[in-house]
C-alpha positions as CSV (number, residue, x, y, z in Angstrom):
1,M,156.7,157.0,-51.1
2,T,158.6,160.2,-51.7
3,P,158.4,163.0,-49.1
4,E,156.5,165.1,-51.7
5,D,153.9,162.3,-52.0
6,A,153.7,162.0,-48.2
7,F,153.0,165.8,-47.9
8,R,150.2,165.6,-50.4
9,R,148.6,162.6,-48.7
10,A,149.0,163.6,-45.1
11,R,148.2,167.3,-45.7
12,V,149.4,168.2,-42.2
13,I,153.1,168.0,-41.1
14,P,153.5,167.8,-37.3
15,V,156.4,170.1,-36.3
16,A,158.2,169.0,-33.2
17,V,160.9,170.6,-31.0
18,L,162.3,167.5,-29.2
19,D,165.1,167.0,-26.7
20,D,164.5,163.3,-25.7
21,A,165.0,160.5,-28.2
22,A,162.7,158.0,-26.3
23,A,159.8,160.5,-26.2
24,A,160.5,161.3,-29.9
25,V,160.1,157.7,-30.8
26,D,156.8,157.4,-28.8
27,L,155.4,160.5,-30.6
28,A,156.4,159.2,-34.0
29,A,154.7,155.9,-33.2
30,L,151.5,157.7,-32.1
31,L,151.4,159.7,-35.3
32,V,151.8,156.5,-37.4
33,R,149.0,154.8,-35.4
34,H,146.7,157.6,-36.5
35,S,147.7,157.5,-40.1
36,L,149.8,160.7,-40.0
37,P,153.2,159.3,-41.0
38,L,155.1,162.5,-41.2
39,I,157.2,164.5,-38.7
40,E,159.4,167.5,-38.9
41,V,162.0,167.7,-36.1
42,T,163.4,171.2,-35.8
43,L,167.1,171.7,-35.2
44,R,166.5,173.8,-32.2
45,T,167.8,171.6,-29.5
46,S,171.1,169.8,-28.9
47,A,169.3,166.4,-29.0
48,S,167.5,167.1,-32.3
49,R,169.8,165.0,-34.4
50,D,169.7,162.1,-31.9
51,C,165.9,162.3,-32.1
52,I,165.9,162.2,-35.9
53,E,168.2,159.2,-35.8
54,A,166.1,157.3,-33.2
55,I,162.9,157.9,-35.2
56,A,164.4,156.9,-38.5
57,A,165.8,153.7,-36.9
58,R,162.8,152.7,-34.7
59,V,159.8,154.0,-36.6
60,P,160.6,153.3,-40.2
61,E,157.0,153.7,-41.3
62,I,157.2,157.5,-40.7
63,C,158.8,160.0,-43.1
64,V,161.1,162.0,-40.8
65,G,162.5,165.3,-41.8
66,C,164.2,168.3,-40.2
67,G,163.3,172.0,-39.8
68,S,165.1,175.2,-38.9
69,V,167.9,174.4,-41.3
70,L,170.3,177.4,-41.4
71,S,173.4,176.1,-43.1
72,P,174.8,173.3,-45.3
73,D,176.4,171.8,-42.2
74,D,172.9,171.6,-40.6
75,L,171.6,169.9,-43.7
76,D,174.5,167.3,-43.7
77,A,174.1,166.5,-40.0
78,A,170.3,166.0,-40.4
79,M,170.7,163.8,-43.5
80,D,173.4,161.7,-41.9
81,A,170.9,161.2,-39.0
82,G,168.2,159.9,-41.4
83,A,166.2,163.0,-42.4
84,R,164.4,162.5,-45.7
85,F,163.3,166.1,-46.2
86,A,164.2,169.6,-44.9
87,F,162.7,173.0,-44.3
88,A,164.3,176.3,-43.6
89,P,162.8,179.5,-42.1
90,C,164.5,181.6,-44.8
91,L,165.7,181.7,-48.4
92,D,169.4,180.9,-48.3
93,E,170.7,180.1,-51.7
94,A,173.8,178.3,-50.4
95,V,171.6,175.9,-48.4
96,L,169.2,175.5,-51.4
97,A,172.1,174.6,-53.7
98,H,173.6,172.2,-51.2
99,A,170.3,170.4,-50.8
100,A,170.0,170.0,-54.6
101,R,173.5,168.6,-54.7
102,R,172.6,166.0,-52.1
103,G,169.3,165.2,-53.6
104,L,167.3,166.1,-50.5
105,P,163.7,167.5,-50.9
106,F,164.0,171.0,-49.4
107,A,161.7,173.9,-49.0
108,P,163.1,177.4,-48.1
109,G,161.1,179.8,-46.1
110,V,159.6,183.0,-47.6
111,A,157.6,185.9,-46.1
112,T,157.2,188.3,-49.0
113,P,156.3,188.3,-52.7
114,T,159.9,189.2,-53.6
115,E,161.1,186.1,-51.7
116,L,158.5,183.8,-53.2
117,G,159.3,185.1,-56.7
118,R,163.0,184.5,-56.1
119,A,162.4,181.0,-54.8
120,L,160.3,180.1,-57.9
121,A,163.0,181.6,-60.2
122,L,165.5,179.3,-58.5
123,G,163.3,176.3,-59.3
124,C,162.0,175.5,-55.9
125,A,159.3,172.8,-56.2
126,L,158.0,173.6,-52.7
127,V,158.2,176.7,-50.5
128,K,157.5,177.2,-46.8
129,V,155.5,180.4,-45.9
130,F,156.8,181.4,-42.5
131,P,155.6,182.6,-40.0
132,A,152.2,182.1,-41.6
133,A,149.8,183.2,-38.8
134,P,151.7,186.4,-37.7
135,L,151.9,187.3,-41.4
136,G,148.1,187.2,-41.7
137,G,147.0,183.5,-41.8
138,P,145.1,182.0,-44.7
139,G,144.2,185.4,-46.2
140,F,147.8,186.3,-46.5
141,V,148.8,183.0,-48.0
142,R,146.1,183.3,-50.6
143,A,147.1,186.9,-51.4
144,L,150.8,186.0,-51.6
145,C,150.2,183.2,-54.1
146,A,147.6,185.0,-56.3
147,P,150.0,187.0,-58.5
148,F,152.1,183.9,-59.2
149,A,149.2,181.7,-60.4
150,T,150.8,181.1,-63.8
151,R,154.0,179.8,-62.1
152,T,152.1,177.3,-60.0
153,P,153.6,177.9,-56.5
154,R,153.3,175.0,-54.1
155,V,153.5,176.1,-50.5
156,V,153.5,174.8,-46.9
157,P,152.3,177.5,-44.4
158,T,154.0,177.0,-41.0
159,G,154.2,179.0,-37.9
160,G,151.3,179.6,-35.5
161,V,148.9,177.4,-37.5
162,S,145.9,176.8,-35.2
163,E,143.6,173.9,-35.2
164,E,140.7,176.1,-36.2
165,A,142.6,177.5,-39.3
166,I,143.7,174.2,-40.8
167,A,140.7,173.8,-43.0
168,D,141.0,177.4,-44.3
169,Y,144.7,176.8,-45.2
170,L,144.0,173.5,-46.9
171,A,141.2,175.1,-49.0
172,I,143.8,177.2,-50.8
173,P,144.8,175.5,-54.1
174,E,148.5,176.3,-53.8
175,V,148.8,174.7,-50.3
176,V,150.2,171.2,-50.4
177,A,150.2,170.8,-46.6
178,V,150.4,172.8,-43.5
179,G,153.0,172.6,-40.7
180,A,151.5,172.4,-37.2
181,T,153.1,172.4,-33.8
182,F,150.0,172.0,-31.6
183,C,149.7,168.3,-32.3
184,A,153.3,167.8,-31.3
185,D,153.4,170.4,-28.4
186,P,156.9,170.2,-26.8
187,A,155.5,170.8,-23.3
188,L,153.1,167.8,-23.7
189,V,155.9,165.7,-25.1
190,A,158.3,166.7,-22.3
191,R,155.8,165.6,-19.6
192,R,154.8,162.6,-21.8
193,D,151.2,163.5,-21.9
194,F,150.4,161.3,-24.8
195,D,146.7,161.1,-24.0
196,E,146.4,164.9,-24.8
197,L,148.6,164.6,-27.8
198,E,146.5,161.7,-29.1
199,R,143.3,163.8,-28.7
200,R,145.0,166.6,-30.7
201,I,146.2,164.3,-33.4
202,M,142.7,162.8,-33.7
203,R,141.2,166.3,-34.2
204,V,143.8,167.0,-36.8
205,R,142.8,163.8,-38.6
206,R,139.2,164.9,-38.6
207,A,140.2,168.2,-40.2
208,I,142.2,166.4,-42.9
209,D,139.3,164.0,-43.5
210,G,136.9,166.9,-43.8
211,D,139.2,168.6,-46.3
212,R,139.2,165.4,-48.4
213,D,135.5,165.2,-48.4
214,R,135.3,168.8,-49.5
215,R,137.6,168.2,-52.4
216,I,135.8,165.0,-53.5
217,H,132.4,166.8,-53.6
218,A,133.7,170.1,-54.9
């Protein structure tokens, strides 16, 4: 399964800030157990690459990617560790071109119509809207995409996505998936509170299943 197929099937991408490889593996295994076989590990800690490598090696059922990619070197390091997709918080054409050369599914971040238009003009198949909640949440994402309907944008809103808002984001036709941190909360991972993480993941699963039911009966 390609990362793009995994995004469309999973509908929610857990976004994790990790600094312990063993805990990262346990989190990945928990996500797989609840049929959420995706994780984005942000490159915000010195251990992030080790976490990606450990997940890729020990939980092969999950599609592991990286976030907070700011340079071609970031992209290379993450790919070498086993990342299968990448996200960035901004639209950097040098990183975009490097990802294309290396054949890595990559979504740059946009926050304005101008940036979205530029990303589409550059041929981006997928774009991250970041930070989605501070920008205005589902209403903003819907308004951002509306003028580009004939160009068929495919977006992943990320940043402050709450449990309550998941269904509203997923109801937007242009949204392929949403990135969510609350089901991979770094404080819970750090203290290994996997019981609470499991409860959150199960609630995410219910939101995803509810969205699927809505689309089937639409």
